C-alpha positions as a Markdown table, in Angstrom:
| # | Residue | x | y | z |
|---|---|---|---|---|
| 1 | Met | 113.0 | 138.8 | 74.8 |
| 2 | Asp | 111.5 | 142.2 | 74.1 |
| 3 | Glu | 110.4 | 144.4 | 77.0 |
| 4 | Asp | 106.8 | 143.2 | 77.0 |
| 5 | Thr | 107.7 | 139.5 | 76.8 |
| 6 | Ala | 110.3 | 139.9 | 79.6 |
| 7 | Ala | 107.7 | 141.6 | 81.8 |
| 8 | Leu | 105.2 | 138.8 | 81.2 |
| 9 | Ala | 107.8 | 136.2 | 81.9 |
| 10 | Gly | 108.7 | 137.9 | 85.1 |
| 11 | Arg | 105.1 | 138.1 | 86.2 |
| 12 | Ile | 104.5 | 134.4 | 85.4 |
| 13 | Gly | 107.7 | 133.5 | 87.3 |
| 14 | Ala | 106.7 | 135.3 | 90.4 |
| 15 | Arg | 103.3 | 133.7 | 90.5 |
| 16 | Val | 104.7 | 130.2 | 89.9 |
| 17 | Arg | 107.2 | 130.7 | 92.7 |
| 18 | Gln | 104.5 | 132.1 | 95.0 |
| 19 | Gly | 102.2 | 129.2 | 94.3 |
| 20 | Arg | 105.0 | 126.6 | 94.8 |
| 21 | Gln | 106.1 | 128.2 | 98.1 |
| 22 | Ala | 102.5 | 128.5 | 99.4 |
| 23 | Gln | 102.2 | 124.8 | 98.9 |
| 24 | Arg | 105.6 | 124.2 | 100.5 |
| 25 | Arg | 106.8 | 122.3 | 97.4 |
| 26 | Thr | 110.4 | 122.0 | 96.3 |
| 27 | Leu | 111.4 | 122.7 | 92.7 |
| 28 | Asp | 111.8 | 119.0 | 92.2 |
| 29 | Gln | 108.3 | 118.2 | 93.5 |
| 30 | Leu | 106.7 | 120.8 | 91.3 |
| 31 | Ala | 108.7 | 119.6 | 88.3 |
| 32 | Glu | 107.5 | 116.1 | 88.9 |
| 33 | Ala | 103.9 | 117.0 | 89.4 |
| 34 | Ala | 103.9 | 119.2 | 86.2 |
| 35 | Gly | 105.8 | 116.7 | 84.1 |
| 36 | Val | 108.5 | 119.2 | 83.2 |
| 37 | Ser | 112.2 | 119.4 | 83.9 |
| 38 | Arg | 113.6 | 121.0 | 87.1 |
| 39 | Arg | 115.6 | 123.3 | 84.9 |
| 40 | Met | 112.4 | 124.5 | 83.2 |
| 41 | Val | 110.8 | 125.3 | 86.6 |
| 42 | Val | 113.9 | 127.2 | 87.6 |
| 43 | Asn | 114.0 | 129.2 | 84.4 |
| 44 | Val | 110.3 | 130.0 | 84.6 |
| 45 | Glu | 110.6 | 131.2 | 88.2 |
| 46 | Gln | 113.5 | 133.3 | 87.3 |
| 47 | Gly | 111.7 | 134.8 | 84.3 |
| 48 | Val | 114.4 | 134.0 | 81.9 |
| 49 | Val | 112.2 | 132.0 | 79.5 |
| 50 | Asn | 109.0 | 132.6 | 77.6 |
| 51 | Pro | 107.2 | 129.3 | 78.5 |
| 52 | Ser | 104.9 | 127.6 | 75.9 |
| 53 | Ile | 101.2 | 127.5 | 76.5 |
| 54 | Gly | 101.5 | 123.8 | 77.2 |
| 55 | Thr | 104.2 | 124.3 | 79.9 |
| 56 | Leu | 102.0 | 127.0 | 81.5 |
| 57 | Leu | 99.0 | 124.6 | 81.5 |
| 58 | Arg | 101.1 | 121.9 | 83.1 |
| 59 | Leu | 102.4 | 124.2 | 85.8 |
| 60 | Gly | 99.0 | 125.7 | 86.4 |
| 61 | Asp | 97.4 | 122.3 | 86.7 |
| 62 | Ala | 100.1 | 121.2 | 89.2 |
| 63 | Leu | 99.6 | 124.3 | 91.3 |
| 64 | Gly | 95.8 | 124.5 | 90.9 |
| 65 | Leu | 96.1 | 127.8 | 89.1 |
| 66 | Ser | 94.2 | 128.8 | 86.0 |
| 67 | Leu | 96.0 | 130.3 | 83.0 |
| 68 | Pro | 94.5 | 133.8 | 83.6 |
| 69 | Ala | 95.8 | 133.6 | 87.2 |
| 70 | Leu | 99.3 | 133.0 | 85.9 |
| 71 | Val | 99.3 | 135.8 | 83.3 |
| 72 | Gly | 96.6 | 138.3 | 84.3 |
| 73 | Asp | 96.0 | 141.1 | 86.8 |
| 74 | Pro | 96.4 | 139.7 | 90.3 |
| 75 | Gln | 93.7 | 142.0 | 91.7 |
| 76 | Pro | 90.2 | 140.4 | 91.3 |
| 77 | Ala | 87.7 | 142.8 | 89.8 |
| 78 | Ser | 84.1 | 142.5 | 88.5 |
| 79 | Val | 85.0 | 144.4 | 85.4 |
| 80 | Val | 88.4 | 143.8 | 83.8 |
| 81 | Val | 89.4 | 145.8 | 80.8 |
| 82 | Thr | 92.2 | 144.9 | 78.4 |
| 83 | Arg | 93.2 | 147.8 | 76.3 |
| 84 | Arg | 94.5 | 147.5 | 72.8 |
| 85 | Gly | 98.0 | 146.0 | 72.8 |
| 86 | Glu | 97.8 | 144.9 | 76.5 |
| 87 | Gly | 96.8 | 141.2 | 75.9 |
| 88 | Ala | 99.2 | 138.5 | 77.0 |
| 89 | Val | 101.1 | 137.0 | 73.9 |
| 90 | Leu | 101.2 | 133.3 | 74.8 |
| 91 | Trp | 102.1 | 131.9 | 71.4 |
| 92 | Arg | 104.5 | 133.1 | 68.7 |
| 93 | Gly | 104.9 | 131.5 | 65.3 |
| 94 | Asp | 108.1 | 131.0 | 63.4 |
| 95 | Ser | 107.0 | 133.6 | 60.8 |
| 96 | Gly | 105.6 | 136.2 | 63.2 |
| 97 | Gly | 102.2 | 134.8 | 64.1 |
| 98 | Arg | 100.8 | 135.4 | 67.6 |
| 99 | Gly | 98.2 | 134.0 | 69.9 |
| 100 | Val | 97.0 | 136.7 | 72.3 |
| 101 | Leu | 94.9 | 136.1 | 75.4 |
| 102 | Leu | 92.6 | 139.2 | 75.5 |
| 103 | Ala | 90.2 | 138.4 | 78.3 |
| 104 | Ala | 89.2 | 135.5 | 80.6 |
| 105 | Ala | 86.6 | 134.7 | 83.1 |
| 106 | Ala | 88.1 | 132.2 | 85.6 |
| 107 | Asp | 86.3 | 133.2 | 88.8 |
| 108 | Thr | 83.2 | 131.1 | 88.1 |
| 109 | Pro | 82.7 | 127.3 | 88.1 |
| 110 | Asp | 83.2 | 127.4 | 84.3 |
| 111 | Ala | 86.1 | 129.0 | 82.5 |
| 112 | Cys | 85.9 | 131.1 | 79.3 |
| 113 | Glu | 88.7 | 132.8 | 77.4 |
| 114 | Leu | 88.8 | 135.2 | 74.5 |
| 115 | Trp | 91.8 | 135.0 | 72.1 |
| 116 | Glu | 93.0 | 136.9 | 69.1 |
| 117 | Trp | 95.2 | 134.9 | 66.7 |
| 118 | Thr | 97.3 | 135.8 | 63.7 |
| 119 | Leu | 98.8 | 133.1 | 61.5 |
| 120 | His | 101.2 | 133.8 | 58.7 |
| 121 | Pro | 101.4 | 131.6 | 55.6 |
| 122 | Gly | 102.6 | 128.1 | 56.5 |
| 123 | Glu | 102.1 | 128.5 | 60.3 |
| 124 | Gln | 100.1 | 126.1 | 62.3 |
| 125 | Arg | 99.0 | 125.7 | 65.9 |
| 126 | Val | 98.3 | 122.1 | 67.0 |
| 127 | Ser | 96.4 | 121.5 | 70.3 |
| 128 | Glu | 95.8 | 118.4 | 72.3 |
| 129 | Pro | 92.2 | 117.7 | 73.5 |
| 130 | His | 91.0 | 119.7 | 76.4 |
| 131 | Glu | 88.8 | 118.5 | 79.2 |
| 132 | Pro | 85.5 | 116.8 | 78.3 |
| 133 | Gly | 82.7 | 119.2 | 77.4 |
| 134 | Thr | 85.1 | 121.9 | 76.2 |
| 135 | Arg | 83.7 | 123.9 | 73.2 |
| 136 | Glu | 85.6 | 126.4 | 70.9 |
| 137 | Leu | 84.2 | 129.1 | 68.7 |
| 138 | Ile | 86.1 | 130.8 | 65.9 |
| 139 | His | 85.3 | 133.9 | 63.8 |
| 140 | Val | 87.7 | 134.6 | 60.9 |
| 141 | Arg | 88.3 | 138.4 | 60.5 |
| 142 | Gln | 90.8 | 138.3 | 57.6 |
| 143 | Gly | 92.3 | 135.6 | 55.3 |
| 144 | Thr | 91.5 | 131.9 | 55.0 |
| 145 | Leu | 91.8 | 129.5 | 58.0 |
| 146 | Thr | 91.9 | 125.8 | 58.0 |
| 147 | Val | 90.6 | 124.2 | 61.2 |
| 148 | Thr | 91.2 | 120.5 | 61.7 |
| 149 | Thr | 89.1 | 118.7 | 64.3 |
| 150 | Asp | 89.6 | 115.0 | 65.0 |
| 151 | Gly | 91.1 | 114.6 | 61.6 |
| 152 | Arg | 88.5 | 116.5 | 59.6 |
| 153 | Ala | 89.5 | 119.8 | 57.9 |
| 154 | Thr | 87.2 | 122.8 | 57.5 |
| 155 | Thr | 88.2 | 125.8 | 55.5 |
| 156 | Leu | 86.9 | 129.2 | 56.7 |
| 157 | Ala | 87.0 | 132.5 | 54.8 |
| 158 | Ala | 86.8 | 136.0 | 56.2 |
| 159 | Gly | 83.4 | 136.5 | 57.9 |
| 160 | Asp | 82.9 | 132.7 | 58.5 |
| 161 | Ala | 82.5 | 131.2 | 61.9 |
| 162 | Val | 82.6 | 127.7 | 63.4 |
| 163 | Ala | 81.8 | 126.0 | 66.7 |
| 164 | Phe | 83.4 | 122.6 | 67.5 |
| 165 | Pro | 84.3 | 120.3 | 70.4 |
| 166 | Gly | 87.6 | 121.3 | 72.0 |
| 167 | Asp | 87.9 | 117.9 | 73.7 |
| 168 | Val | 89.3 | 116.2 | 70.6 |
| 169 | Ala | 92.7 | 116.8 | 68.9 |
| 170 | His | 92.5 | 120.0 | 66.8 |
| 171 | Ala | 94.6 | 122.5 | 64.9 |
| 172 | Tyr | 94.5 | 125.9 | 63.2 |
| 173 | Ala | 96.6 | 126.5 | 60.0 |
| 174 | Asp | 97.2 | 129.1 | 57.4 |
| 175 | Thr | 97.7 | 127.1 | 54.2 |
| 176 | His | 97.2 | 130.1 | 51.9 |
| 177 | Asp | 99.5 | 132.9 | 50.8 |
| 178 | Glu | 98.2 | 135.7 | 53.0 |
| 179 | Pro | 98.0 | 136.1 | 56.8 |
| 180 | Val | 94.8 | 135.1 | 58.6 |
| 181 | Arg | 93.3 | 136.8 | 61.7 |
| 182 | Phe | 90.7 | 135.2 | 63.8 |
| 183 | Val | 89.0 | 135.5 | 67.2 |
| 184 | Leu | 88.7 | 132.4 | 69.3 |
| 185 | Thr | 86.6 | 131.7 | 72.4 |
| 186 | Val | 87.3 | 128.6 | 74.5 |
| 187 | Phe | 84.7 | 127.5 | 77.0 |
| 188 | Glu | 85.5 | 124.8 | 79.5 |
| 189 | Pro | 82.7 | 123.7 | 81.9 |
| 190 | Gly | 83.7 | 123.0 | 85.5 |
| 191 | Ala | 87.3 | 124.1 | 85.0 |
| 192 | Ala | 87.5 | 125.9 | 88.3 |
| 193 | Arg | 86.0 | 122.9 | 90.2 |
| 194 | Ala | 88.5 | 120.6 | 88.4 |
| 195 | Gly | 91.4 | 122.9 | 89.1 |
| 196 | Arg | 92.2 | 123.0 | 85.4 |
| 197 | Ala | 93.5 | 125.8 | 83.3 |
| 198 | Val | 91.9 | 126.6 | 79.9 |
| 199 | Gly | 94.1 | 128.0 | 77.1 |
| 200 | Asp | 96.1 | 125.4 | 75.4 |
| 201 | Val | 94.3 | 126.2 | 72.3 |
């Protein structure tokens, strides 16, 4: 892991451990509740792995913590600024693509996240359905993006935008010969009330 990734993994590990201990759960109890292995919980808490978005969501769900609570600034503030290069990189593609969580509002009954994604040719990010009522919005900044929602593919060029339900199976892919960059917003109503974490985009 590079220095930034190691720092993020350490921060996540500390928060997972604090959350587990606050609930007086054992490692085995958290692993069972989250549907992950005990070894994964140990590795996450020790900060020696860079967990996938799916793993973070499962741990967050089990602990009642949102994704921003696991990766963001622990100090609540009315205005939270993320400077260039400071977003949490929560997905990495095999060819160098990245999914970066830039900003999140998780202190309201609804949750909303702003992401910046880069996919390189041949890379794809597949997501399971989110909670009912979730909506996603995408604006393509560069390249050509293929968005598949519930089995239906839509091709977007630079400058195009799309809104679609996030509560169905969906995927983002770069099937062309140049990188694609896009901004993604995920809105999940009632996420805080449900104890859910948004972000498995």
